[in-house]
N, C-alpha and C positions, 0 to 999 in steps of 0.2 A: 512585463512579467505580472502573474498575480500573485496573491498572496492566501495562503492557507494554513491552516493550524491541526495536527491531531487533538482529538478529544482523549483526555486521560480516561482511562476505561477501569481503572482501581478507584475504590471509595464510592461515595454516593452519586451515582449517576445523573440524579436532578439537579446537585450541585454543579458538577462539570457542563451541562446542558445551558445552566444560566450563566457560567462563565464565557461558554461559547457565543449566547445570545449578545453579552455585552461586548464581545470581540466584533461581532457582526456591526454594530456600531459605530466601532473605531476602525472599520474598512476591511474587515475581513472578506476574502471573496468565498472561501470555501471551508468546511469542515469535514475533517475525517475520522470515522470511527470505527475503532478496531474491534476485535472478538476473540481470538485466542480460543482459551478456553474458560473463558471468565463469562460476562453478560453477553448477550446474543446482540449482535449490534442493530439489527432490524428495529428491534423495540424500543431502542434508545434514539435510532434517527427518525423513528415516526414522532416521538416527542419533542426532537428538536424540530421537525417540520411545523408542529405546533407553537414553538417559541422562536422561530425565526422570519424573517419575511424576504430576504434579498438573497443570503448566500446559498452556495450550493451545499449539497450533504452527501457525502461519499461513504462508501464502505470501504475500510483499509484492513483487511480485505475479508471477503466471503470467501472460505474455502471448496474448491471445486468437489469434496467428496461427501460432505456431510449432508447437502441438499442436492436433488436432482437438476439437472439443468432448466427443467422447466418452472419449478420452484423458485430458483435465483431470478429467471426472468419475470415471474409473477411480483417477487419482492421488490424487484428494481421498480417495475410499472405502478404498483401501488405506491411506494414512496414518491415516485414522479408525479402521481395523481394528489397526494396529499401536500407535495410543495409547489403544484401549479408549474412543474418543470424544471425543478432543481436540483434531481436526483444525479448522481454519477455511480456507475456499479463497477468498484473494484474487488477484483478476484483474483486467486492466487492458489496453488497449489498446498500451500501450508509445508509440513515437514511429516515423516514417518513415525515421528513420535506423538505428536498430536494426533493425526489421521488414524493411526493404529492403537494408539492408547488411549485415547478419550472417545472418538467416535465409532472404532471398532471395525475401520474399513480398511481392506487393502491397500497399501499404497502403490497402486500402479498406474502406470500410462499417465503421468502427471502432464506432458503436454498435449497429448491426446484428450484428454479430458477437459482441458483449459481450453482448447482450440473447439471442441464440440460445446462448450458452454457459450462461447462467443456467438458461433454461427447460429445455434438453435435459439439464445436468445432474441437475436436480429430478427429470426424468421419470425420468432412468436409475438414480436412487438408490432410486427407488419400485419397481424392476425392472419398469418397461413394457416391451411390446414396442415397438422404437422404428420408427415410420413418421414422416418429416418431410421437407417440401418447406421449401427457404429457402436462404440462403447455403450451408450445407451439407444436401446431400440423403440421407437414409438410407432404404432403402438407394440404391446410386448408380443411376440410371436409366439405361437403354439409350442414351438420347440422349446421356448423358456419358459413355458407354463402358462402364456396367455390364454385366455377363453372368451372374454367378451370385449376386450379392449376395441376401439375403432379411434380413427384419426380425428383429432378435435383440433379447433382453433381457440385462442383465448376468448372468453368468453366476455368479458368488458373491452371497453374502447380506451386504449392508453391516450395520454395525453399526448405524446410524442411517439413516434415510431422509430427513432434512433436515439436511445438513452446512450450518452458517452461510455464506454468501456474502458476501463484500466486495468492493468496486470500488474501483480507484484511479480518481479521477475529478477534473475542474479545471474544464473548460469547462461552459457554462449547460447545455446539451442532455445531457451527460453525467451532471452532477450530476442533473438533472429525472429521468432515467432510474433512475439509482441510489436516488433516494428513493422512486421508484416501486417497484422491483423486488427489491433487494438487501437483506440482513440488515443489511450494515454499509458505511461510506463508510471510505475511505482517502485524504484529501487530503494535499498535500504541502506543504513551505514555509507551514505553517499559521500565520497572525497572528490570534488572537481578536479583536481589536480591529477588524479587518475583515469577520470572518466574515459577520454579517449583512448588511452592504451588498454584498458580493462575492457569496455565496451563497443569502441569503435568499429572494428571488423562485423561484430554481429549486428549491429544497427544499421550500418550500411547495405550488408547482405539483406536482412528484412525489408529495409527500405526500398530497394530495387523490384522486389516482388509486390509491393504496396500498390492496393487501388487508390489512383489519384482522389477519388471522390472522397476519401476518407480525410484528407487534408494532410498538415504536418503532425507527426507524432508529439504530443504533449508529455513532458517530464516533469514528476513532482518530486523534488526532494529538498531536503534542508536539514536543518538541527534546532539543538538548544540555540535561544536568543538570549543576548543580556547586552546592555550598552553601558559605558562606563563602570561595570562592576567589575570585580576580580575575575579576572577571565581564569586563572589556573582554579580556582573554585568552581566556577562553571564546568569547565571542564572535569573538574572529580565529580560532578553530579551526574556526568554522563558514564564513569567507569563502569558501575554496575550493571549497567544496559549491555556496553560492549562485552562484559566480561560473560554475561548470561548467554548473550546470543553464540558468541565465538566459543565460548566454552562448552555452553550447557544445551544449545539447540540442535541437538544431534549427537548420535554416537560417531567415536573416530572414522573418517572416512566416509560420512553421510551427514557433513554439516556444511553447508552452503555458506552460512556467514565465514566459517573458520576459511574455507576456502578462497571467499572474497578477500580476507585481510591478507592473506599468504599470495593473492594476484597483485595486491596493492605493493607487495615488497616486504611485509612484516613476517616472514616464515617463521624464525625463531620466537618471535613474541606470540603469534599465534598460538604455536606448540605450546608453551610454556601457560597461556592462558586456558588452554584445552585440559592441559594434565593438572593445574590446581584444582579448576572446577570441578571435573570429574571426581577427583581425590577429595572435596568436601571443604578446599582450603580457597573459599571465597574473596576473602580480603585479599590473599596473595594474587589470585587470578585478576582480581581489579588491579594492583600495582602494577602488573605486568604489561596493563595496556599501555602503548606508546603514548607519549604525551603529544608527538607530533599528529598522530592520526586523530588525537583527540581535538588538537587544533584546526583540523582540517575539516572535520566533520561537524564541529559547532561553529557559532557565529558570535563570540563573545570577544569583550575587550573595548577599549576607546571608541568613539564615533567612527573615528578615520579607519580604524581597524576593520570593524565591521561591515563598514559600507565596502571596503577591497574585498572581504567575503562575499558578499551579496553579488558583486560584480564578477568573482569568479564564478559563482553557481550558475551566475545568467551566461557567463560567455562558454559556459562549458555545455551550453543547451538545456539548462533548466529553464520550464516557462511559466512553473509555478513553486514560487519559494514556500516550503511547508516547514513552518518554524513552531516552537514551543517556547513562549515567553518565559522567562524567569524573573522574579523581583517582584515587589509589592503593587506595581500597576501594570500588569499586563496590557489593558487597555491603550495607557499610553504609548507603552512600548511598540503595539502594532500601529497607531496612529504615525509614531514616529518614523517607523520602516516603510509604512506606505507611502510615506511623501519623497522617499527615494526612490521609489520605483516607476 
């Protein structure tokens, strides 16, 4: 099992990049750069390319609405060139509040758009002349306003023609498509104890259609990491994040994270979190997050317990443990966990 960490995307990105470079020296295999509606991730990933030598650098995630499929493919190819073949392309549909509220795009056909980005990116990296009819038409046809467009291929030569593509997916149809087409899967709020029940059928259905040439699906998941610290205090650090996603990342009936926590068996808690959060009662929403859930999505406590959590993630199918080290010496913590893998 490999080891990765998400880059903190609030605060000074240069400081965060410096921390990531230190973690590379401690044994980190990859770093994932989020975007949301904060700083863009490609700029930070380019800076990380210059600050690191070995670890892979991934987007987690670029949404499939705010950039064209060709631009997403170009961005991945550019990062791969800067890093000498260390790029990981993480993509996802995001959600309607961000896509419509921030990017001004209609939130439609999320699975079709994701599938199209995967397929077009791989063709573009192979430097095929692109002619495509779908959600995105290349070249733009006259009936859609096209006048001078002609089929093109990527101008530059990529370092690799097969950059790994990871998809952030939670719902059954999206997970099924990910298991069929992607190189890797980026679930969120992942609880190993519930993974087989919630996602097992979708993963199996997608794998049945998977091209053997892709190899096994990589799975990237984890959480806050702290050894020998007060586990409850670490869990409390995660409460605001869970409350934000379950309560505030989408309207009632259109919140993927709320649906996920319900599928774990926490329906009453999910309803309470959402009710409090949407009413502006943030602290009450955080308090409503179940302690058992926090214990399952984090890796915190005495060494023996944390090692058990690492094995739980491994046994559930995780191939890259994605952790956020908590404490005064994150590099030492990464070194310690690296030794267990």
